[in-house]
C-alpha positions as a printed Julia matrix, in Angstrom:
179×3 Matrix{Float64}:
 18.62  208.07   -96.65
 19.69  205.74   -93.88
 20.29  202.09   -94.72
 17.71  200.19   -92.7
 17.37  196.46   -92.08
 14.66  194.78   -90.01
 15.44  191.45   -88.33
 12.38  189.38   -87.4
 13.27  187.0    -84.58
 10.79  184.28   -83.63
  7.69  186.19   -84.74
  4.9   183.6    -84.5
  2.02  185.11   -86.46
  1.9   185.07   -90.25
 -0.43  188.06   -90.03
  2.17  190.03   -88.06
  4.82  189.03   -90.6
  2.61  190.27   -93.44
  1.82  193.54   -91.68
  5.5   194.1    -90.94
  6.46  193.47   -94.58
  3.86  195.97   -95.74
  5.13  198.56   -93.26
  8.72  197.88   -94.34
  7.8   198.54   -97.96
  5.89  201.72   -97.1
  8.81  203.12   -95.11
 11.57  202.13   -97.53
 13.3   199.43   -95.51
 16.25  198.08   -97.48
 15.92  194.47   -96.37
 14.19  192.13   -93.95
 15.92  189.17   -92.36
 13.84  186.25   -91.13
 15.37  184.25   -88.3
 14.41  181.66   -85.74
 10.95  180.22   -86.28
  9.53  183.3    -87.99
  7.22  181.9    -90.7
  7.85  182.58   -94.34
  7.16  180.62   -97.49
 10.7   179.63   -98.39
 10.65  176.3    -96.54
  8.52  173.21   -96.32
  6.45  171.24   -98.76
  4.71  173.07  -101.63
  1.28  172.93   -99.96
  2.76  174.34   -96.72
  4.48  177.12   -98.66
  1.2   177.96  -100.43
 -0.68  178.12   -97.11
  1.93  180.41   -95.55
  2.07  182.62   -98.66
 -1.72  183.02   -98.56
 -1.73  183.91   -94.84
  1.14  186.39   -95.15
 -0.42  187.92   -98.28
 -3.63  188.74   -96.33
 -1.85  191.55   -94.52
  1.21  192.13   -96.75
 -0.99  192.77   -99.81
  1.87  192.06  -102.19
  4.72  193.56  -100.15
  6.03  190.0    -99.68
  6.96  190.15  -103.38
  8.56  193.6   -103.2
 10.66  193.76  -100.04
 14.15  192.29  -100.33
 14.54  189.51   -97.78
 16.86  186.76   -96.59
 16.78  184.03   -93.98
 19.24  182.95   -91.31
 18.19  180.09   -89.07
 20.34  181.43   -86.23
 19.85  184.97   -84.88
 23.58  185.3    -84.22
 24.32  184.62   -87.9
 21.83  187.39   -88.81
 23.49  189.79   -86.36
 26.99  188.94   -87.61
 25.9   189.31   -91.24
 24.37  192.74   -90.49
 27.54  193.84   -88.7
 29.65  192.78   -91.7
 27.36  195.01   -93.8
 28.34  197.9    -91.51
 25.11  198.06   -89.5
 24.78  199.01   -85.87
 22.41  196.55   -84.2
 19.57  197.79   -82.01
 16.68  195.82   -80.53
 13.21  197.17   -79.87
 12.9   196.12   -76.25
 12.31  197.59   -72.83
 15.36  197.71   -70.6
 17.29  199.81   -68.12
 19.46  201.25   -70.91
 16.76  201.6    -73.58
 16.67  204.84   -75.57
 13.23  206.47   -75.53
 12.42  206.92   -79.22
 10.23  209.94   -78.54
 13.27  211.94   -77.45
 15.29  213.68   -80.19
 18.26  211.61   -81.32
 20.44  210.83   -84.28
 19.87  207.32   -85.57
 22.86  205.5    -87.1
 23.22  205.83   -90.89
 23.33  202.03   -91.24
 20.95  200.42   -88.79
 19.51  196.96   -88.18
 16.54  196.72   -85.8
 15.65  193.4    -84.17
 11.96  192.77   -83.45
 11.2   189.87   -81.16
  8.61  187.27   -80.31
  5.14  188.61   -79.54
  4.85  187.5    -75.91
  8.37  187.01   -74.52
 10.23  189.57   -76.61
 13.97  189.23   -77.19
 16.03  187.05   -74.82
 18.84  188.62   -72.75
 21.61  186.71   -74.58
 20.5   188.28   -77.89
 20.18  191.72   -76.29
 23.79  191.38   -75.09
 24.9   191.24   -78.75
 23.17  194.55   -79.58
 24.74  197.99   -79.69
 21.68  199.4    -77.95
 17.98  199.19   -77.28
 15.08  201.35   -78.42
 11.94  201.68   -76.35
  8.51  203.08   -77.18
  7.13  204.92   -74.14
  3.84  203.55   -72.81
  1.0   205.63   -71.39
 -1.55  202.96   -70.46
 -1.52  199.88   -68.29
 -0.24  197.49   -70.96
  3.52  197.11   -71.28
  3.79  196.65   -75.02
  2.26  197.13   -78.46
  1.54  194.37   -80.92
  4.82  193.7    -82.76
  3.46  194.9    -86.1
  2.22  198.16   -84.55
  5.53  198.63   -82.72
  7.32  198.1    -86.04
  5.37  200.94   -87.62
  6.15  203.26   -84.73
  9.9   202.58   -84.59
 10.37  202.64   -88.36
  8.46  205.92   -88.66
 10.62  207.5    -85.94
 13.77  206.35   -87.72
 12.6   207.42   -91.2
 10.82  210.7    -90.49
 14.0   212.77   -90.48
 14.95  211.22   -93.85
 11.56  212.04   -95.34
 11.06  215.54   -93.98
 10.96  218.05   -96.84
 11.64  215.45   -99.51
  8.35  215.49  -101.42
 10.25  215.3   -104.72
 12.08  212.17  -103.57
  8.83  210.54  -102.45
  7.12  211.39  -105.72
 10.04  209.92  -107.71
  9.88  206.75  -105.63
  6.16  206.36  -106.32
  6.61  206.96  -110.04
  9.44  204.43  -110.32
  7.31  201.79  -108.61
  4.43  202.4   -111.01
  6.56  201.92  -114.12
C-alpha cells in the first residue's frame, strides 16, 4: 500500500478537522500533520483543550485517538519534514497545471497531500513548494467542495487502486483493530 500523509493547513473548523480525521482512519492514512492555525487539542489551557477535543470528537467519533498525528507551526517545516520522509508533495487545489483526479494515473508510492483553508484555499507561495496539484472536476456552478468532502474524494481516488481485490487485507485490518 502507498504511504499516505495528509497535511492540514489553516483549516478553521473543528468539525472539518474531525471529519477529516475520521476519513483518514477509514482510508488507512499513515499520518496527519496539523499546521498553521488548524485547531487541535494539543495546545492551550486545559479547558480550551477539552472544548476543542469535544468539538473534534463530534465528527471524528474516536478517530482523533487512532490516527497518528504531529504538528508543525510552519507549513514549510511540514513540507520539508515530509520530503525528508521521502514523500512527494501534492496540494488539492485548482490551477492551470492541476491533474484531474478522475483521469487514470499512477499516484506516487509515498505521497503527502496538502488540504487548505476552507475559503481561500492554499496560497501561491505554498503551491510553489509542491511537486504538483490535484483537482477534483466540478459539474455545477460552485467551484469547490467542503474541505472534508474533498478529502474523502481525493483519498478514495488515491487508495482505491491499493484496495481493489484485497478483501483479505481489509478483513485482517478490521480484525486487528477489534483485538
